[in-house]
Backbone as a chain_set.jsonl record, in Angstrom:
{"seq": "MTIKIVIADDHHIVRKGLTLFINTQEDMEVIGEAKNGQEAVEITNKLQPDIILMDLSMPILDGLQATKRIKENNPEMKIMILTSFSDQDHVIPALEVGAAGYQLKDSNPDDLIIAVRKLMNGEHQFPEKVTSQLLSHLTGKKDKTKHLLDELTKREKEVLKEIACGKSNKEIAFSLEITEKTVKTHVSNILMKLQLQDRTQAALYAVKHGLVCDQNL", "coords": {"N": [[88.84, 114.157, -42.002], [88.709, 117.799, -42.011], [87.754, 119.647, -39.235], [85.875, 122.552, -39.3], [86.289, 125.773, -37.609], [85.036, 128.884, -36.642], [85.668, 130.966, -34.228], [84.102, 133.354, -32.103], [84.2, 136.059, -30.25], [84.267, 138.9, -27.732], [87.039, 139.311, -26.723], [90.114, 139.803, -27.416], [92.527, 138.471, -26.475], [91.501, 136.173, -25.857], [90.165, 135.061, -28.064], [92.585, 134.976, -29.122], [94.324, 132.676, -28.358], [92.454, 130.813, -27.792], [92.662, 130.293, -30.792], [95.427, 129.426, -31.362], [95.584, 127.258, -29.717], [93.659, 125.721, -30.482], [94.563, 125.286, -33.241], [96.541, 123.842, -32.583], [95.466, 121.031, -33.129], [95.754, 118.222, -35.104], [92.83, 118.184, -36.654], [91.685, 120.0, -36.597], [90.799, 123.271, -37.676], [90.999, 126.892, -37.152], [89.433, 129.387, -38.832], [88.474, 131.662, -39.078], [87.512, 134.822, -37.44], [85.558, 136.622, -34.958], [84.843, 140.045, -33.232], [82.277, 140.626, -32.062], [78.892, 140.183, -32.133], [77.443, 140.332, -34.555], [79.752, 140.543, -36.207], [79.921, 138.005, -36.501], [77.823, 136.686, -36.949], [77.802, 137.945, -40.299], [80.644, 136.786, -40.836], [80.345, 133.912, -40.492], [78.331, 133.046, -42.537], [79.403, 133.981, -44.96], [82.059, 132.421, -44.624], [81.218, 129.73, -44.404], [81.681, 127.898, -41.591], [82.295, 124.824, -39.869], [81.319, 124.926, -37.168], [80.675, 127.267, -34.587], [82.305, 128.414, -32.036], [81.22, 130.637, -29.556], [80.578, 133.316, -27.833], [78.707, 134.748, -25.445], [78.392, 137.357, -24.001], [78.863, 139.971, -26.049], [79.427, 143.281, -27.812], [77.406, 145.3, -29.69], [76.008, 142.756, -31.317], [74.442, 140.515, -29.133], [76.088, 136.762, -27.813], [73.554, 135.439, -28.216], [71.793, 136.649, -29.892], [72.941, 136.583, -32.007], [73.358, 134.144, -32.509], [70.948, 133.511, -32.995], [70.069, 134.552, -35.027], [71.967, 133.529, -37.528], [71.204, 130.72, -37.055], [69.016, 130.772, -38.332], [69.563, 131.403, -40.564], [70.927, 129.796, -41.742], [70.239, 126.651, -40.77], [71.346, 124.166, -40.199], [73.625, 124.683, -39.461], [76.183, 124.369, -36.47], [76.431, 125.462, -33.549], [78.56, 126.243, -30.629], [77.942, 127.871, -27.456], [80.406, 129.274, -25.922], [81.51, 130.629, -22.739], [81.183, 132.327, -19.222], [79.002, 131.869, -18.128], [77.263, 129.764, -15.725], [74.558, 129.529, -15.064], [70.752, 129.504, -15.247], [69.73, 131.262, -16.623], [70.616, 131.759, -18.22], [72.201, 129.44, -19.773], [69.692, 128.307, -20.579], [68.093, 130.059, -22.597], [70.57, 130.262, -24.546], [70.187, 127.363, -25.234], [67.474, 127.388, -26.378], [67.673, 129.286, -28.006], [68.669, 127.789, -30.605], [71.718, 126.839, -30.325], [74.105, 123.992, -29.641], [75.943, 123.239, -28.968], [77.283, 123.711, -25.281], [79.985, 125.058, -23.524], [81.931, 125.78, -20.266], [84.519, 128.397, -19.965], [85.939, 128.145, -18.337], [86.58, 125.756, -18.131], [88.59, 122.842, -18.789], [91.264, 123.013, -21.258], [91.46, 120.548, -22.662], [89.057, 118.93, -22.497], [87.435, 120.663, -23.797], [88.326, 120.303, -26.783], [87.64, 117.987, -27.078], [84.517, 117.827, -26.882], [84.149, 119.363, -29.201], [84.672, 117.551, -31.095], [82.886, 115.693, -30.804], [80.388, 117.126, -31.122], [80.501, 117.714, -33.706], [80.458, 114.745, -34.45], [77.781, 114.751, -33.673], [76.803, 114.159, -31.755], [75.787, 115.474, -27.907], [77.707, 117.228, -25.97], [77.734, 118.31, -21.945], [79.659, 120.125, -19.712], [79.594, 119.671, -15.767], [78.46, 121.258, -14.447], [76.756, 123.069, -16.222], [74.677, 120.595, -17.173], [73.75, 120.076, -14.421], [71.73, 122.516, -14.44], [69.978, 122.211, -16.18], [68.986, 119.802, -15.646], [67.593, 120.822, -13.328], [66.057, 122.435, -14.621], [64.409, 121.301, -16.414], [63.235, 119.591, -14.221], [61.72, 121.026, -12.752], [59.859, 122.211, -14.863], [58.771, 119.981, -15.047], [57.434, 119.581, -12.162], [55.572, 122.053, -12.466], [53.788, 121.138, -14.289], [52.783, 119.612, -13.171], [51.544, 120.753, -10.846], [49.415, 122.262, -12.205], [47.536, 120.724, -12.864], [47.212, 119.33, -10.657], [45.654, 121.767, -9.809], [42.921, 120.791, -10.942], [39.858, 119.877, -10.096], [38.823, 116.725, -9.824], [36.369, 116.651, -11.302], [36.398, 118.253, -13.389], [38.787, 117.322, -14.587], [37.942, 115.619, -15.35], [35.668, 115.816, -17.445], [38.062, 117.768, -18.563], [38.91, 115.328, -20.45], [36.941, 114.219, -22.221], [36.736, 117.049, -23.814], [39.082, 116.317, -24.962], [38.416, 114.518, -26.695], [37.423, 115.598, -28.592], [34.549, 116.592, -28.047], [32.013, 118.758, -27.541], [29.867, 121.207, -25.603], [27.6, 120.273, -25.415], [27.256, 117.155, -25.643], [28.782, 116.646, -24.088], [27.604, 117.108, -21.956], [25.665, 115.394, -21.472], [27.14, 113.2, -21.446], [28.499, 112.806, -19.306], [26.348, 113.672, -17.368], [25.412, 115.959, -16.989], [24.582, 119.357, -16.574], [24.595, 121.171, -19.671], [25.196, 124.016, -18.79], [26.633, 123.614, -17.062], [28.701, 122.541, -17.429], [29.92, 124.173, -18.819], [30.911, 126.551, -17.375], [32.842, 124.365, -16.253], [34.576, 124.469, -18.347], [35.773, 126.632, -18.494], [36.69, 127.075, -16.143], [38.689, 125.382, -16.297], [40.523, 126.048, -18.521], [41.099, 129.019, -17.443], [42.733, 127.681, -15.039], [44.833, 125.809, -16.343], [46.255, 127.669, -17.779], [45.397, 128.074, -20.46], [44.402, 129.185, -23.529], [42.217, 128.528, -25.28], [39.945, 125.948, -26.258], [40.699, 124.356, -28.435], [43.635, 124.252, -27.253], [43.434, 123.212, -24.941], [42.607, 120.612, -25.47], [44.892, 119.474, -26.915], [46.713, 119.809, -24.509], [45.614, 117.653, -23.197], [45.79, 115.738, -24.21], [48.524, 115.18, -24.32], [49.552, 114.817, -21.783], [48.408, 112.712, -21.431], [45.748, 112.567, -20.316], [43.117, 111.109, -21.752], [40.049, 110.581, -23.093], [37.567, 107.582, -22.794], [36.626, 106.354, -25.914], [35.099, 105.222, -26.234], [32.753, 105.679, -24.662]], "CA": [[88.397, 115.55, -42.376], [89.424, 118.687, -40.797], [86.99, 120.938, -38.631], [86.705, 124.463, -39.652], [86.025, 126.49, -36.867], [85.078, 130.212, -36.242], [85.618, 132.011, -33.145], [83.364, 134.66, -31.669], [84.46, 136.346, -28.86], [85.152, 140.223, -27.606], [88.498, 139.354, -25.92], [91.329, 139.09, -28.345], [93.535, 137.547, -25.712], [90.574, 134.581, -25.423], [90.36, 134.397, -28.946], [94.102, 134.455, -30.035], [94.581, 132.154, -27.288], [91.565, 129.789, -28.527], [92.926, 130.055, -32.012], [96.838, 128.637, -31.121], [95.767, 126.047, -29.099], [92.647, 124.643, -31.65], [95.393, 125.402, -34.651], [97.686, 122.678, -32.687], [94.719, 119.739, -33.0], [95.267, 118.297, -35.992], [92.254, 117.817, -37.48], [90.983, 121.308, -36.278], [91.409, 124.647, -37.853], [90.235, 128.213, -37.086], [89.438, 129.798, -40.053], [88.015, 133.271, -38.956], [87.513, 135.716, -35.677], [84.8, 137.61, -34.944], [84.985, 140.346, -32.032], [81.145, 140.703, -31.777], [77.684, 139.144, -32.796], [77.545, 140.994, -35.934], [80.682, 140.201, -37.589], [80.375, 136.788, -36.26], [76.732, 136.152, -38.397], [78.649, 137.68, -41.642], [81.327, 135.332, -41.107], [79.593, 132.81, -41.129], [77.258, 133.497, -43.757], [80.718, 133.812, -45.561], [83.153, 131.199, -44.495], [80.314, 128.63, -43.417], [82.472, 126.87, -40.506], [81.349, 123.619, -39.43], [81.325, 124.676, -36.09], [81.334, 128.381, -33.88], [82.367, 128.81, -30.573], [80.627, 131.472, -29.683], [80.832, 133.877, -26.646], [77.453, 135.106, -24.653], [78.437, 138.672, -23.631], [79.525, 140.858, -27.126], [79.009, 144.372, -28.226], [76.745, 145.287, -31.297], [74.938, 142.057, -30.814], [75.234, 139.215, -28.346], [75.967, 135.713, -28.493], [72.051, 134.709, -28.259], [70.974, 137.191, -31.026], [74.307, 136.357, -33.057], [73.284, 132.517, -32.748], [69.452, 133.096, -33.399], [70.605, 135.057, -36.621], [73.191, 132.303, -37.766], [70.758, 129.553, -37.625], [67.855, 130.903, -39.277], [69.983, 131.782, -42.259], [71.604, 128.061, -41.574], [69.644, 125.628, -39.532], [72.456, 122.687, -39.838], [75.294, 125.005, -38.505], [76.786, 123.676, -35.411], [77.265, 125.814, -32.773], [78.912, 125.591, -29.655], [78.35, 128.66, -26.601], [81.651, 129.38, -24.785], [81.121, 131.595, -21.807], [81.648, 132.151, -18.297], [78.017, 131.706, -17.028], [76.605, 128.24, -15.933], [73.087, 129.477, -14.654], [69.627, 128.802, -16.336], [69.019, 132.437, -17.047], [72.045, 131.828, -19.668], [71.896, 128.0, -20.487], [68.859, 127.459, -21.103], [68.071, 130.592, -23.675], [71.014, 129.904, -25.448], [69.969, 126.322, -26.099], [66.046, 127.375, -26.948], [67.722, 129.637, -29.852], [69.778, 127.204, -31.251], [72.849, 126.35, -29.694], [73.879, 122.512, -30.028], [76.427, 122.974, -27.433], [77.65, 124.639, -24.198], [80.887, 124.608, -22.3], [82.354, 126.995, -20.221], [85.716, 128.934, -20.137], [87.509, 127.468, -17.054], [86.716, 124.154, -18.464], [90.276, 121.632, -18.998], [91.591, 122.601, -22.533], [91.166, 119.088, -23.484], [87.744, 119.097, -22.453], [86.732, 121.504, -25.426], [88.74, 120.046, -28.131], [86.951, 116.405, -27.019], [83.59, 118.194, -27.004], [84.021, 120.082, -30.209], [84.546, 116.453, -31.993], [81.749, 114.64, -30.638], [79.369, 117.549, -31.386], [80.92, 117.235, -34.873], [79.698, 113.896, -34.47], [75.966, 114.279, -33.324], [76.884, 113.829, -29.504], [76.036, 116.386, -27.052], [78.492, 116.877, -23.95], [77.867, 119.441, -21.125], [79.961, 120.368, -18.501], [78.723, 119.175, -14.866], [77.588, 122.722, -13.909], [75.583, 122.97, -17.074], [74.177, 119.776, -16.606], [72.567, 119.825, -12.921], [71.031, 123.753, -14.311], [69.124, 121.844, -17.466], [68.053, 118.922, -14.869], [66.722, 121.724, -12.66], [64.741, 123.489, -15.393], [63.259, 120.56, -16.627], [62.27, 118.973, -13.219], [61.018, 122.695, -12.694], [59.128, 121.852, -15.507], [57.503, 118.808, -14.55], [56.823, 119.985, -11.327], [54.833, 123.089, -12.616], [52.968, 120.958, -15.031], [52.164, 118.49, -11.922], [50.861, 121.515, -10.156], [48.919, 122.66, -12.763], [46.8, 119.573, -12.9], [46.526, 119.044, -9.301], [44.493, 122.428, -9.458], [41.961, 120.631, -11.15], [38.899, 118.669, -9.74], [38.063, 115.206, -10.279], [35.155, 116.817, -12.567], [36.969, 119.314, -14.635], [39.836, 116.387, -15.104], [36.836, 114.033, -17.041], [35.485, 117.302, -18.714], [39.298, 117.654, -19.799], [39.342, 113.834, -21.018], [35.726, 114.706, -22.902], [36.971, 117.863, -24.423], [40.025, 115.378, -26.154], [37.892, 113.853, -27.552], [36.336, 116.707, -29.27], [33.11, 116.389, -27.931], [30.936, 119.867, -27.868], [29.564, 121.111, -24.928], [26.281, 119.475, -25.03], [27.983, 116.024, -26.09], [30.009, 116.491, -22.977], [26.571, 117.677, -20.722], [24.879, 114.373, -22.262], [27.897, 111.899, -21.328], [28.932, 112.885, -17.783], [25.152, 113.75, -16.396], [25.171, 117.103, -15.699], [23.957, 120.053, -17.669], [25.374, 121.698, -20.321], [25.792, 125.126, -18.047], [27.618, 123.44, -15.985], [30.206, 122.267, -18.37], [30.748, 125.553, -19.453], [31.241, 126.442, -15.858], [34.021, 123.545, -15.812], [35.552, 124.42, -19.133], [36.415, 128.211, -18.12], [38.004, 126.96, -14.965], [40.284, 124.156, -17.134], [41.394, 127.075, -19.49], [41.893, 129.39, -16.181], [43.477, 126.772, -14.492], [45.607, 125.57, -16.283], [47.019, 128.644, -18.15], [45.355, 127.955, -21.961], [43.59, 129.977, -24.126], [41.115, 127.879, -25.515], [39.663, 124.58, -26.171], [41.965, 123.165, -29.02], [44.87, 123.99, -26.553], [43.219, 122.231, -24.149], [42.677, 119.216, -25.879], [46.207, 119.061, -27.313], [46.777, 119.323, -23.382], [45.477, 116.31, -22.351], [46.682, 113.906, -25.139], [50.145, 115.059, -24.096], [49.599, 114.63, -20.141], [47.603, 111.323, -21.035], [44.29, 112.704, -20.13], [42.515, 110.942, -22.82], [39.027, 109.935, -22.526], [37.456, 106.453, -23.354], [36.247, 106.422, -26.656], [33.4, 103.99, -26.554], [31.855, 106.18, -24.181]], "C": [[88.666, 116.411, -40.899], [87.861, 119.923, -40.772], [86.971, 122.396, -38.689], [85.891, 125.002, -38.338], [86.669, 127.899, -36.877], [84.935, 130.433, -34.555], [85.03, 133.914, -33.089], [83.489, 135.326, -30.402], [85.231, 137.924, -28.32], [86.419, 140.489, -26.909], [89.269, 139.458, -27.118], [92.427, 138.272, -27.986], [92.437, 136.241, -25.669], [90.761, 134.479, -27.092], [91.748, 133.898, -29.892], [94.755, 133.209, -28.956], [93.662, 130.527, -27.688], [92.169, 129.182, -29.9], [94.74, 129.278, -32.073], [96.636, 127.762, -30.374], [95.08, 124.629, -30.408], [93.539, 124.311, -32.951], [96.123, 124.064, -33.897], [97.351, 121.237, -32.756], [95.216, 119.607, -34.815], [94.259, 117.946, -37.356], [91.094, 119.031, -37.529], [91.458, 122.512, -37.465], [90.548, 125.949, -37.709], [90.406, 129.378, -38.51], [88.901, 131.276, -40.163], [87.703, 133.791, -36.955], [86.657, 136.166, -36.401], [84.688, 138.126, -33.092], [83.513, 140.503, -31.538], [80.27, 139.941, -32.093], [77.901, 139.746, -34.023], [78.541, 140.559, -36.675], [80.39, 138.384, -37.162], [78.889, 135.814, -37.126], [77.084, 136.281, -39.951], [79.374, 136.874, -41.52], [81.261, 134.068, -41.594], [79.105, 132.707, -41.937], [78.377, 133.238, -44.848], [81.813, 132.41, -45.611], [82.339, 129.663, -44.363], [81.41, 127.782, -43.206], [81.458, 125.595, -40.7], [81.077, 123.819, -38.053], [81.641, 126.217, -35.55], [80.85, 128.281, -32.755], [82.211, 130.147, -30.274], [80.172, 132.095, -28.005], [79.383, 134.484, -26.652], [77.733, 136.851, -24.652], [79.016, 139.663, -24.84], [79.177, 141.658, -27.151], [78.114, 143.841, -29.545], [75.679, 144.296, -30.94], [75.564, 140.714, -30.097], [75.397, 138.162, -28.476], [74.535, 135.257, -28.605], [71.48, 135.002, -29.431], [71.814, 136.942, -32.396], [73.715, 134.48, -33.224], [71.616, 132.32, -32.894], [69.77, 133.016, -34.667], [70.862, 134.137, -37.294], [71.675, 131.212, -38.331], [69.519, 129.348, -38.283], [68.371, 131.302, -40.658], [70.581, 130.309, -42.519], [71.646, 126.971, -40.518], [70.434, 124.619, -39.202], [73.444, 123.657, -39.209], [74.95, 124.301, -37.069], [77.079, 124.55, -34.166], [77.384, 125.951, -31.187], [79.207, 127.536, -28.502], [79.972, 128.194, -25.77], [81.734, 130.415, -24.018], [81.647, 130.786, -20.544], [80.46, 131.531, -17.048], [77.507, 130.426, -17.188], [74.928, 128.086, -15.298], [71.834, 129.462, -15.77], [69.453, 129.75, -16.609], [70.037, 132.568, -18.443], [71.966, 130.954, -20.398], [70.388, 127.587, -21.372], [67.958, 128.489, -22.508], [68.761, 130.368, -24.532], [70.688, 128.333, -26.2], [68.464, 126.826, -26.669], [66.377, 128.008, -28.414], [68.358, 128.901, -30.828], [70.835, 126.688, -31.073], [73.195, 124.67, -29.384], [74.83, 122.347, -28.912], [76.863, 124.266, -26.237], [78.742, 124.302, -23.076], [81.516, 126.543, -21.77], [84.251, 127.546, -19.96], [87.012, 128.662, -18.835], [87.634, 126.104, -16.935], [88.42, 123.692, -18.998], [90.42, 122.231, -20.676], [90.981, 121.626, -23.55], [89.865, 118.836, -23.337], [86.493, 119.509, -23.627], [87.511, 120.889, -26.693], [87.425, 118.565, -28.241], [85.325, 116.537, -27.466], [83.744, 118.578, -28.49], [84.139, 118.436, -31.305], [83.534, 115.598, -31.61], [80.407, 115.696, -30.906], [79.514, 117.849, -33.223], [79.959, 115.724, -35.656], [78.611, 113.485, -34.11], [75.701, 114.223, -32.038], [77.342, 115.358, -28.891], [76.887, 116.373, -25.503], [78.343, 118.202, -22.897], [78.604, 119.306, -19.8], [78.86, 119.86, -17.124], [77.547, 120.135, -14.334], [76.422, 123.156, -14.937], [74.43, 122.094, -16.856], [72.872, 119.647, -15.585], [71.945, 121.523, -13.334], [70.199, 122.953, -15.313], [68.348, 120.446, -16.444], [67.642, 119.605, -14.219], [65.801, 122.27, -13.734], [63.908, 122.534, -15.509], [62.495, 119.165, -15.662], [61.397, 120.073, -12.821], [59.53, 122.599, -13.234], [58.1, 121.002, -15.715], [56.691, 118.973, -13.644], [55.977, 121.155, -11.58], [53.276, 122.282, -13.353], [52.023, 120.032, -13.55], [51.336, 119.188, -10.883], [49.608, 121.656, -10.823], [47.791, 121.767, -12.588], [46.242, 119.188, -11.823], [45.633, 120.083, -9.299], [42.828, 121.888, -9.869], [41.046, 119.523, -10.957], [38.983, 117.505, -10.44], [37.263, 115.507, -11.658], [35.673, 117.527, -13.878], [38.461, 118.033, -15.174], [38.872, 115.548, -16.456], [36.382, 115.007, -17.656], [36.827, 117.139, -19.862], [39.358, 116.443, -20.659], [38.308, 113.99, -22.277], [36.539, 115.609, -23.801], [38.566, 117.216, -25.614], [39.741, 114.984, -27.049], [37.068, 114.361, -28.773], [34.866, 116.881, -29.522], [32.648, 117.91, -27.613], [30.159, 119.592, -26.287], [28.178, 119.88, -24.361], [26.705, 117.915, -25.024], [28.628, 115.256, -24.599], [28.676, 116.049, -21.726], [25.901, 115.944, -20.739], [25.789, 112.781, -21.285], [28.192, 111.823, -19.7], [27.277, 113.009, -16.973], [24.961, 115.15, -16.002], [24.705, 118.357, -17.087], [24.688, 120.738, -18.475], [25.892, 123.364, -19.724], [26.731, 124.971, -17.217], [28.99, 123.144, -16.447], [30.653, 123.515, -18.788], [31.281, 126.172, -18.698], [33.231, 125.87, -15.856], [35.028, 123.995, -17.03], [35.799, 125.737, -18.915], [37.185, 128.071, -17.044], [39.289, 126.427, -15.545], [41.271, 125.736, -17.614], [42.163, 128.238, -18.387], [42.871, 128.463, -15.602], [45.125, 126.546, -14.725], [46.692, 126.05, -17.628], [46.554, 128.748, -19.845], [44.364, 129.027, -21.819], [42.646, 129.465, -24.781], [40.912, 126.096, -26.01], [40.404, 123.884, -27.217], [43.137, 123.022, -28.151], [44.473, 122.598, -25.53], [42.886, 120.431, -24.147], [44.34, 118.793, -26.264], [47.016, 118.868, -25.615], [46.893, 118.493, -22.829], [46.028, 115.42, -23.069], [47.846, 114.292, -24.827], [50.148, 114.787, -23.209], [48.66, 113.255, -19.78], [46.494, 111.498, -20.188], [43.38, 112.317, -21.326], [41.06, 109.853, -22.501], [38.736, 108.405, -23.551], [36.48, 106.52, -25.075], [35.284, 105.72, -27.326], [32.95, 104.643, -25.328], [30.602, 106.659, -24.604]], "O": [[88.77, 116.167, -39.697], [87.26, 120.597, -41.609], [87.79, 123.211, -38.264], [84.773, 124.522, -38.152], [87.843, 128.249, -36.997], [84.018, 129.969, -33.876], [85.313, 134.989, -33.618], [82.722, 135.0, -29.496], [86.438, 138.134, -28.443], [86.82, 141.601, -26.567], [88.631, 138.938, -28.033], [93.12, 137.577, -28.73], [92.982, 135.192, -25.325], [91.647, 133.687, -27.412], [91.953, 133.062, -30.773], [95.974, 133.065, -29.048], [94.185, 129.42, -27.815], [92.211, 127.979, -30.158], [95.014, 128.578, -33.048], [97.686, 127.16, -30.148], [95.465, 123.564, -30.891], [93.343, 123.3, -33.627], [96.306, 123.13, -34.678], [98.165, 120.328, -32.595], [95.108, 120.526, -35.626], [94.564, 117.618, -38.502], [90.046, 119.074, -38.174], [92.556, 122.425, -38.016], [89.412, 125.965, -38.181], [91.405, 129.96, -38.932], [88.918, 131.933, -41.204], [87.72, 133.258, -35.846], [86.563, 136.274, -37.624], [84.553, 137.407, -32.102], [83.508, 140.516, -30.307], [80.661, 138.819, -32.416], [78.982, 139.388, -34.49], [78.297, 140.17, -37.817], [80.95, 137.612, -37.94], [78.923, 134.713, -37.677], [76.894, 135.387, -40.775], [79.014, 135.844, -42.091], [81.746, 133.408, -42.513], [79.646, 131.749, -42.489], [78.225, 132.276, -45.602], [82.147, 131.681, -46.545], [82.962, 128.609, -44.236], [82.011, 127.116, -44.049], [80.409, 125.41, -41.319], [80.527, 122.844, -37.542], [82.738, 126.648, -35.906], [79.698, 128.136, -32.348], [83.068, 130.912, -30.717], [79.563, 131.421, -27.174], [78.854, 134.722, -27.738], [77.099, 137.503, -25.482], [79.924, 140.323, -24.337], [78.147, 141.613, -26.478], [78.039, 142.77, -30.147], [74.634, 144.654, -30.397], [76.61, 140.098, -30.304], [74.853, 137.887, -29.545], [74.515, 134.358, -29.445], [70.821, 134.191, -30.083], [71.406, 137.083, -33.549], [73.853, 133.854, -34.276], [71.079, 131.213, -32.906], [69.821, 132.012, -35.378], [69.872, 133.688, -37.872], [71.252, 131.012, -39.47], [69.017, 128.3, -38.69], [67.679, 131.479, -41.661], [70.598, 129.853, -43.662], [72.521, 126.544, -39.765], [70.364, 124.112, -38.083], [74.11, 123.176, -38.292], [73.881, 123.846, -36.662], [78.183, 124.29, -33.688], [76.376, 125.782, -30.501], [80.201, 128.248, -28.65], [80.394, 127.152, -25.268], [82.107, 131.406, -24.647], [82.141, 129.666, -20.417], [80.602, 131.067, -15.916], [77.282, 129.898, -18.277], [74.274, 127.059, -15.112], [72.026, 129.411, -16.985], [68.472, 129.578, -17.332], [70.042, 133.372, -19.375], [71.718, 131.155, -21.587], [70.144, 126.885, -22.353], [67.277, 127.872, -23.327], [68.182, 130.17, -25.6], [70.871, 128.112, -27.397], [68.408, 126.447, -27.838], [65.883, 127.704, -29.5], [68.587, 129.427, -31.917], [71.015, 125.781, -31.886], [72.281, 124.116, -28.773], [74.657, 121.51, -28.026], [76.737, 125.479, -26.409], [78.588, 123.589, -22.084], [81.559, 127.659, -22.287], [85.076, 126.648, -19.785], [88.203, 128.865, -18.601], [88.312, 125.407, -16.18], [89.194, 124.465, -19.561], [89.523, 121.797, -21.398], [90.373, 121.721, -24.616], [89.416, 118.38, -24.388], [85.427, 119.071, -24.059], [86.983, 121.216, -27.756], [86.642, 118.286, -29.149], [84.804, 115.692, -28.194], [83.214, 117.666, -29.124], [83.5, 118.477, -32.357], [83.403, 114.608, -32.33], [79.318, 115.121, -30.909], [78.519, 118.189, -33.862], [79.261, 115.587, -36.661], [78.254, 112.307, -34.098], [74.649, 114.237, -31.399], [78.326, 116.079, -29.054], [76.735, 115.779, -24.436], [79.004, 119.181, -23.243], [78.248, 118.522, -18.921], [77.651, 119.691, -17.286], [76.378, 119.969, -13.986], [75.32, 123.533, -14.54], [73.355, 122.537, -16.451], [71.691, 119.332, -15.732], [71.565, 122.0, -12.265], [69.094, 123.369, -14.967], [67.153, 120.207, -16.62], [66.519, 119.106, -14.139], [64.641, 122.504, -13.391], [62.807, 122.574, -14.961], [61.724, 118.262, -15.987], [60.224, 119.8, -12.565], [58.467, 122.761, -12.637], [57.009, 121.109, -16.276], [55.491, 118.734, -13.779], [55.424, 121.372, -10.502], [52.111, 122.61, -13.124], [50.831, 120.022, -13.242], [50.57, 118.575, -10.139], [48.621, 121.249, -10.21], [46.897, 122.342, -11.967], [45.088, 118.767, -11.759], [44.559, 119.722, -8.817], [41.8, 122.337, -9.362], [41.24, 118.414, -11.455], [39.221, 117.44, -11.646], [37.381, 114.919, -12.733], [35.37, 117.338, -15.056], [38.955, 118.182, -16.291], [38.981, 115.162, -17.62], [36.87, 115.059, -18.785], [36.905, 116.765, -21.032], [39.947, 116.617, -21.725], [38.828, 113.888, -23.388], [37.135, 114.982, -24.678], [38.892, 117.655, -26.717], [40.361, 114.931, -28.111], [36.352, 113.785, -29.593], [34.2, 117.148, -30.522], [33.736, 118.305, -27.193], [29.889, 118.498, -25.791], [27.978, 119.104, -23.427], [26.268, 117.419, -23.986], [28.838, 114.109, -24.204], [28.689, 115.118, -20.921], [25.75, 115.463, -19.616], [25.294, 111.792, -20.742], [28.076, 110.792, -19.038], [27.135, 112.349, -15.943], [24.464, 115.508, -14.934], [24.574, 118.098, -18.283], [25.747, 121.041, -17.925], [26.906, 123.863, -20.213], [27.489, 125.8, -16.715], [30.078, 123.441, -15.953], [31.827, 123.746, -19.077], [32.37, 126.586, -19.097], [34.284, 126.466, -15.634], [36.235, 123.921, -16.799], [36.538, 125.886, -19.888], [38.205, 128.735, -16.866], [40.456, 126.79, -15.401], [42.296, 126.236, -17.152], [43.381, 128.414, -18.36], [44.037, 128.738, -15.887], [46.121, 126.794, -14.045], [47.512, 125.373, -18.248], [47.274, 129.448, -20.556], [43.776, 129.562, -20.879], [41.859, 130.397, -24.942], [41.816, 125.26, -26.024], [40.786, 122.75, -26.925], [43.725, 121.941, -28.13], [44.98, 121.482, -25.417], [42.909, 119.512, -23.328], [44.839, 117.766, -25.805], [47.805, 117.937, -25.451], [47.815, 118.222, -22.059], [46.665, 114.447, -22.665], [48.583, 113.379, -25.199], [51.116, 114.027, -23.186], [48.288, 112.803, -18.697], [46.248, 110.639, -19.341], [42.864, 113.265, -21.919], [41.025, 108.771, -21.915], [39.326, 108.104, -24.588], [35.333, 106.914, -24.864], [34.84, 105.644, -28.471], [32.604, 103.685, -24.637], [29.831, 107.169, -23.791]]}, "num_chains": 1, "name": "protein.A"}
């Protein structure tokens, strides 16, 4: 099976260079080129490629916006970002809008070909620079969660567990042998410290992070 590819990049030389190289591969063919994000969206809808190699910095519509629009119309479309940026501010947003791959322009061309083939098979391969940014981002999120939970007092954690069981303030007060007014204070503090909007979010947060009360109590 031939992998049909569209290249979206505002630099003519980059597009032509990639096209020439990719077309030397027996199992790949560049079926279209776009010099901006808007063209990428239009060409994708028309040609329905297997994979789009998407630059991030382009006029009219940048790579992020183009990726988002393409994924809205074609949820199964595979988009691989091909850019010079490897920092979190570019990597994370690209993956969040639906990009399935992320490669750097200074990578070995053979690595790009391997990554394209792997992406077609449902595998995701990232350069070391990008992987380190992903790990850093995930670690940062975990640290933030731990920090927020550490802000809760022992009693607030107990109240949060009770909220996860769907108990009312009156029921929580009876279970923990405290006044209903005190429960209300604890609930307000919990929402503030965890940066949540309501009890429903608090309950989901508790379950997600393993703070579930004993239903037998």
